[in-house]
C-alpha positions in Angstrom: -2.1 -148.7 -114.2 -2.4 -145.8 -116.6 -0.6 -142.5 -116.3 -3.9 -140.7 -115.3 -4.6 -143.1 -112.4 -3.2 -142.1 -109.0 -0.4 -144.5 -107.9 -1.5 -146.7 -104.9 2.0 -147.6 -103.9 2.3 -145.3 -100.9 -0.7 -147.0 -99.3 0.8 -150.4 -100.0 4.2 -149.9 -98.2 5.0 -152.7 -95.8 5.9 -151.6 -92.3 9.6 -152.5 -92.8 10.0 -150.7 -96.1 8.2 -147.7 -94.7 10.6 -147.6 -91.9 13.6 -147.8 -94.2 12.1 -145.0 -96.3 11.7 -142.8 -93.3 15.3 -143.5 -92.2 16.4 -142.7 -95.8 14.6 -139.4 -95.7 16.3 -138.3 -92.5 19.7 -139.3 -94.0 19.0 -137.3 -97.2 18.0 -134.3 -95.0 21.1 -134.4 -92.9 22.6 -130.9 -92.2 25.3 -129.9 -94.7 28.3 -128.5 -92.9 31.2 -129.0 -95.3 31.9 -130.5 -98.7 32.4 -129.8 -102.4 29.4 -127.8 -103.7 28.8 -127.4 -107.4 25.9 -125.8 -109.3 25.4 -125.0 -113.0 23.3 -126.0 -116.0 25.6 -129.0 -116.5 28.0 -130.4 -114.0 30.5 -133.1 -114.9 33.0 -135.0 -112.8 35.4 -136.3 -115.4 36.8 -139.8 -115.5 40.3 -138.6 -114.4 38.9 -136.5 -111.5 38.9 -137.5 -107.9 36.8 -135.7 -105.3 38.3 -136.2 -101.8 35.2 -134.9 -99.9 31.4 -135.2 -99.8 30.0 -133.9 -103.1 26.8 -131.8 -103.4 25.5 -131.0 -106.9 22.5 -129.0 -108.1 22.2 -128.9 -111.9 20.0 -129.7 -114.9 22.3 -132.4 -116.2 24.8 -134.2 -114.0 27.5 -136.7 -115.1 29.8 -138.4 -112.6 32.5 -140.5 -114.4 35.3 -140.0 -111.8 35.7 -141.1 -108.2 34.1 -139.5 -105.1 35.8 -140.4 -101.8 32.7 -139.6 -99.8 28.9 -139.3 -100.2 27.4 -137.7 -103.3 24.1 -135.8 -102.9 22.6 -134.7 -106.2 19.5 -132.9 -107.4 19.1 -132.7 -111.2 16.9 -133.4 -114.2 19.2 -136.1 -115.7 21.8 -137.8 -113.5 24.2 -140.4 -114.9 26.8 -142.0 -112.6 29.4 -144.2 -114.4 32.3 -143.7 -111.9 32.9 -144.9 -108.4 31.4 -143.5 -105.1 33.1 -144.7 -102.0 30.3 -143.4 -99.8 26.6 -143.3 -100.4 24.7 -141.9 -103.3 21.6 -139.7 -102.6 19.7 -138.5 -105.7 16.6 -136.6 -106.6 16.0 -136.3 -110.3 13.9 -137.0 -113.4 16.1 -139.7 -115.0 18.7 -141.4 -112.9 21.1 -144.0 -114.1 23.4 -145.7 -111.6 25.8 -147.4 -113.9 29.0 -147.4 -111.8 29.8 -148.8 -108.3 28.7 -147.4 -105.0 30.4 -148.7 -101.8 27.6 -147.4 -99.5 23.9 -147.1 -100.0 21.9 -145.8 -102.9 18.8 -143.6 -102.2 17.0 -142.4 -105.2 13.8 -140.5 -106.0 13.2 -140.1 -109.7 10.8 -140.6 -112.6 12.9 -143.3 -114.2 15.6 -145.1 -112.3 18.1 -147.7 -113.4 20.7 -149.5 -111.3 23.3 -151.4 -113.3 26.5 -151.4 -111.2 27.2 -152.8 -107.7 26.0 -151.3 -104.4 27.6 -152.3 -101.1 24.6 -151.6 -98.9 20.8 -151.0 -99.2 19.0 -149.5 -102.2 15.9 -147.3 -101.4 13.9 -146.4 -104.5 11.0 -143.9 -105.0 10.0 -143.5 -108.7 7.7 -144.1 -111.5 9.7 -146.8 -113.2 12.7 -148.6 -111.5 14.9 -151.3 -112.9 17.7 -153.3 -111.3 19.4 -154.5 -114.5 21.1 -157.9 -115.1 24.6 -157.8 -113.7 23.6 -155.3 -110.9 24.6 -156.6 -107.4 23.0 -155.2 -104.3 24.7 -156.0 -101.0 21.8 -155.2 -98.7 18.0 -154.8 -99.0 16.0 -153.2 -101.8 13.0 -151.1 -100.4 10.8 -148.3 -101.5 7.7 -147.4 -103.6 7.5 -147.3 -107.4 4.9 -147.4 -110.1 6.6 -150.4 -111.7 9.7 -152.4 -110.7 11.9 -154.9 -112.5 14.5 -156.9 -110.6 16.8 -158.7 -112.9 20.0 -158.5 -111.0 21.1 -159.9 -107.6 19.9 -158.7 -104.2 21.7 -160.2 -101.3 19.2 -159.0 -98.8 15.4 -158.8 -98.8 13.1 -157.2 -101.3 10.6 -154.9 -99.4 8.6 -152.8 -101.8 5.2 -151.3 -102.6 4.6 -151.1 -106.4 2.0 -151.1 -109.0 3.6 -154.0 -110.9 6.7 -156.0 -110.3 8.7 -158.5 -112.5 11.2 -160.6 -110.6 13.7 -162.2 -113.0 16.9 -162.2 -111.0 18.1 -163.5 -107.6 16.9 -162.4 -104.1 18.9 -164.2 -101.5 16.5 -163.2 -98.7 12.7 -162.9 -98.6 10.3 -160.9 -100.8 7.6 -158.8 -99.0 5.7 -156.7 -101.4 2.4 -154.8 -101.7 1.8 -155.0 -105.4 -0.9 -154.8 -108.1 0.5 -157.5 -110.3 3.5 -159.8 -109.5 5.3 -162.0 -112.1 8.1 -164.3 -111.1 9.8 -165.4 -114.3 11.5 -168.6 -115.1 15.0 -168.6 -113.9 14.3 -166.3 -111.0 15.6 -167.4 -107.6 14.3 -166.4 -104.1 16.0 -167.8 -101.1 13.3 -167.1 -98.6 9.5 -166.7 -98.5 7.5 -164.7 -101.0 4.8 -162.8 -99.2 2.7 -160.3 -101.2 -0.4 -158.2 -100.6 -2.5 -158.0 -103.7 -6.0 -158.4 -105.1 -4.5 -160.6 -107.9 -2.8 -164.0 -107.7 0.9 -163.9 -108.6 2.1 -165.5 -111.9 4.9 -167.8 -111.0 6.4 -169.4 -114.1 7.8 -172.9 -114.3 11.5 -172.9 -113.6 11.3 -170.2 -110.9 13.0 -171.3 -107.6 11.5 -170.3 -104.3 13.2 -171.5 -101.2 10.4 -170.8 -98.8 6.6 -170.5 -98.9 4.4 -168.3 -101.1 1.6 -166.4 -99.4 -0.9 -163.9 -100.7 -2.6 -161.5 -98.4 -5.8 -159.6 -99.2 -5.4 -155.7 -99.1 -6.7 -154.0 -96.0 -10.0 -152.2 -96.4 -9.6 -148.4 -96.7 -11.1 -146.0 -94.3 -10.1 -147.8 -91.1 -9.6 -146.2 -87.7 -6.6 -144.0 -87.1 -5.7 -146.0 -84.0 -4.6 -149.6 -83.6 -7.3 -152.3 -83.8 -7.0 -152.8 -80.0 -7.9 -149.5 -78.2 -6.5 -150.8 -74.9 -3.1 -151.4 -76.4 -3.3 -147.9 -78.0 -4.2 -146.3 -74.7 -1.5 -148.0 -72.8 1.1 -147.1 -75.4 0.0 -143.5 -75.6 -0.1 -143.1 -71.9 3.3 -144.6 -71.4 4.8 -142.2 -74.0 3.1 -139.2 -72.3 4.4 -140.3 -68.9 7.9 -140.7 -70.1 7.8 -137.2 -71.7 6.0 -135.5 -68.9 8.0 -137.0 -66.0 11.2 -136.4 -67.9 10.4 -132.7 -68.4 9.2 -132.4 -64.8 12.5 -133.8 -63.6 14.6 -131.3 -65.5 12.4 -128.3 -66.0 9.4 -128.4 -63.5 8.8 -124.7 -63.8 8.2 -125.0 -67.5 5.6 -127.7 -67.1 3.8 -126.0 -64.2 4.1 -122.5 -65.7 2.9 -123.3 -69.2 0.0 -125.3 -67.7 -1.0 -122.3 -65.6 -0.9 -120.1 -68.7 -3.3 -122.5 -70.5 -5.6 -122.9 -67.4 -6.0 -119.1 -66.8 -6.2 -118.1 -70.5 -7.3 -120.8 -72.8 -8.5 -118.5 -75.6 -5.3 -116.4 -75.8 -3.3 -119.7 -75.6 -5.3 -121.2 -78.5 -4.8 -118.0 -80.6 -1.0 -117.9 -80.0 -0.7 -121.6 -80.7 -2.4 -121.2 -84.1 -0.2 -118.3 -84.9 2.8 -120.3 -83.9 1.9 -123.2 -86.2 1.5 -120.8 -89.1 4.8 -119.1 -88.2 6.6 -122.4 -88.1 5.4 -123.3 -91.6 6.3 -119.9 -93.0 9.8 -120.0 -91.4 10.6 -123.5 -92.8 9.4 -122.6 -96.3 11.3 -119.3 -96.2 14.6 -120.9 -95.1 14.4 -123.7 -97.7 13.5 -121.2 -100.4 16.4 -118.8 -99.5 18.7 -121.8 -99.1 17.8 -123.1 -102.6 18.3 -119.6 -104.1 21.7 -119.0 -102.4 22.7 -122.6 -103.1 22.6 -121.8 -106.9 24.9 -118.8 -106.3 27.1 -119.8 -103.3 26.8 -123.5 -102.5 28.2 -123.3 -98.9 25.9 -120.4 -97.9 22.9 -122.2 -99.3 23.8 -125.3 -97.4 23.9 -123.2 -94.2 20.3 -122.1 -94.8 19.2 -125.6 -95.5 20.9 -126.8 -92.3 19.0 -124.0 -90.4 15.7 -125.2 -91.9 16.5 -128.8 -90.8 17.2 -127.6 -87.2 13.8 -125.8 -87.2 12.1 -128.9 -88.4 13.8 -131.0 -85.6 12.6 -128.4 -83.1 9.1 -128.6 -84.4 9.2 -132.4 -84.1 10.3 -132.0 -80.5 7.4 -129.6 -79.8 5.0 -132.1 -81.4 6.1 -134.6 -78.8 6.1 -132.2 -75.8 2.9 -130.2 -76.6 0.7 -132.7 -74.7 2.6 -132.2 -71.5 1.1 -128.8 -70.5 -2.3 -129.9 -71.7 -2.2 -133.0 -69.5 -1.0 -130.9 -66.5 -3.8 -128.5 -67.0 -6.4 -131.3 -67.1 -4.8 -132.8 -64.0 -4.9 -129.4 -62.2 -8.6 -129.1 -63.0 -9.6 -132.5 -61.7 -7.2 -132.4 -58.7 -7.2 -128.8 -57.4 -5.4 -127.7 -54.3 -2.0 -128.6 -52.9 -1.3 -131.9 -54.7 2.0 -133.3 -55.9 2.7 -132.2 -59.4 3.7 -135.8 -60.3 0.2 -137.0 -59.2 -1.5 -134.1 -61.0 0.3 -134.9 -64.2 -0.4 -138.6 -63.9 -4.2 -138.0 -63.6 -4.2 -135.5 -66.5 -2.1 -137.8 -68.8 -4.5 -140.7 -68.1 -7.5 -138.6 -69.0 -5.9 -137.0 -72.1 -4.7 -140.3 -73.4 -8.2 -141.8 -73.0 -9.8 -138.8 -74.8 -7.3 -139.1 -77.7 -7.8 -142.8 -78.1 -11.6 -142.5 -78.1 -11.4 -139.7 -80.6 -9.2 -141.8 -82.8 -12.0 -144.4 -83.1 -13.8 -141.9 -85.3 -12.1 -141.4 -88.7 -10.7 -137.9 -89.0 -11.7 -136.9 -85.5 -8.5 -138.4 -84.0 -6.3 -136.2 -86.2 -8.3 -133.1 -85.3 -7.9 -134.0 -81.6 -4.1 -134.3 -81.8 -3.9 -131.0 -83.8 -5.9 -129.2 -81.0 -3.6 -130.6 -78.4 -0.5 -129.5 -80.3 -1.9 -126.0 -80.8 -2.9 -125.6 -77.2 0.5 -127.0 -76.0 2.5 -124.8 -78.3 0.5 -121.7 -77.3 1.1 -122.5 -73.6 4.8 -122.7 -74.2 4.8 -119.4 -76.1 2.8 -117.6 -73.4 5.1 -118.9 -70.7 8.3 -118.0 -72.5 6.9 -114.5 -73.2 5.8 -114.0 -69.6 9.1 -115.1 -68.1 11.0 -112.5 -70.1 9.4 -109.8 -67.9 8.5 -111.5 -64.6 10.8 -114.3 -63.4 9.1 -117.4 -62.1 9.1 -117.5 -58.2 7.7 -120.6 -56.7 5.7 -120.3 -53.4 6.1 -122.8 -50.6 3.0 -125.0 -50.2 0.7 -124.4 -47.2 1.2 -127.1 -44.6 -1.7 -129.6 -44.6 -4.1 -129.5 -41.7 -7.8 -129.2 -40.9 -7.5 -125.4 -40.4 -5.1 -124.7 -43.2 -6.7 -122.9 -46.2 -6.4 -124.5 -49.6 -3.1 -123.8 -51.2 -3.2 -121.2 -53.8 -1.7 -122.0 -57.2 1.9 -120.8 -57.4 2.3 -117.6 -59.3 3.7 -118.3 -62.7 5.7 -116.0 -64.9 
C-alpha cells in the first residue's frame, strides 16, 4: 500500500477489535478532574522523579524516564517512555516509543508506534506503522487498526486487528483474528489458537511456524451493502425493543415530557423541524468551542483547560442521550395520529413505535436513505424537546382528567401542553 492510497484498515476492523477501540476512545476521553498537568515545548520526567498522581502532558517533545504512580495521558509530537507507569498509558502523537514498563493498558494513536517493554493489560493501537519488538510482553489482547503491523514479542491474549500488512514473528498465546491485506507468519512464530483472517490474498505461513488451531481465510465483504442487518425482521425486532425500553422508561418517570413534546411536534411540525436543525448546529458549535477553549487554556493553565474539556465531554454525553431519546416524541406523535381520542398513552406509544421502527428498517434497506431517516427523526425529536422546554418556562403543564367513556360522551380533547 503506497502513501497516496487511502488506508482500508478502518473498514477491516473485526467486531471485537472495533468494540475495544470504542471502549478505549471513551477511556481516553474521560473527564479530567485532578492530576499533574504539564505543558511546554519540551516536557521531561527525569529518571529520579516520581509523580504520585495522574499525569497529563501536552508538548512537542515528551520524555518520561521516571515513575508515574497513576495514569499518564499525553499529547505530543515525539513521545518516549523509558520509565515505569503504574497505571495506564494513553498517548496521541507523531512518533511514540514505549520502551519502559506499564502496569495497566497502553492506548496509542500515532504515526509510528513501538512497544518494547512490558504491558500488564491490553494494547490498543491506531497508527501508520506499529511494531511490538522482540522482548516486549503484553499481558492482554492487542487490538486496533494500523497501516502495517509487526508482532515480534509475546502477546498473552488475542491479536485482533485491521491492518494493511502484518508480519507475525513472535508468540500469541490466544487466537489471531485479523482483517489484513497481506499476512506473513514467519518461521519460529507461535500461535496458541486459531488464525482467522479476512483478506483477498492467501497468507504466507513459513515452515517452522507453529499454529495450535486451524487456519481460515475469509473473503472480504462486498462494499455498498445495506445499513441494516441482513435479516430485516431481526433488525425490526431489535429496534422496536430498544424504542419500547426507552419510551416506556421515559413515560414511567417523566410522562409529561413525552406527551408534551409529542404535542409540540403534532401541532407545529415545521417550527419543530426548524428548532431541531438549529439545535443540531448549536450542539456542534458548542462542543467545538469548548474543546478549542479547553486546548487554548490547557496550554496556559492545565487545570482550567481540563475543566473545559470535561465540560465538552459532558455535552457530548448529553448529545448521545438525546440521540437515543429523540425517537420517543416522534413515535408518540405517530401513535397519536393513528389512535386519536382518549387512549392509554402506553398503547399510543406502542403503536407509534411499531410504525416508526418499521419505517426506519425499510428506509435502511436503501443505501444512504436509512441514515437520512435517522437524522430526520433526531432533528424532529430534538426540536420537540426544545419547544416543550421553552413552553413550560412560561406556562406550566396542567393535565386534564380524561372524559369518561360512554356512547354520549364527546371525544376527549388532547390535554393542553405547556
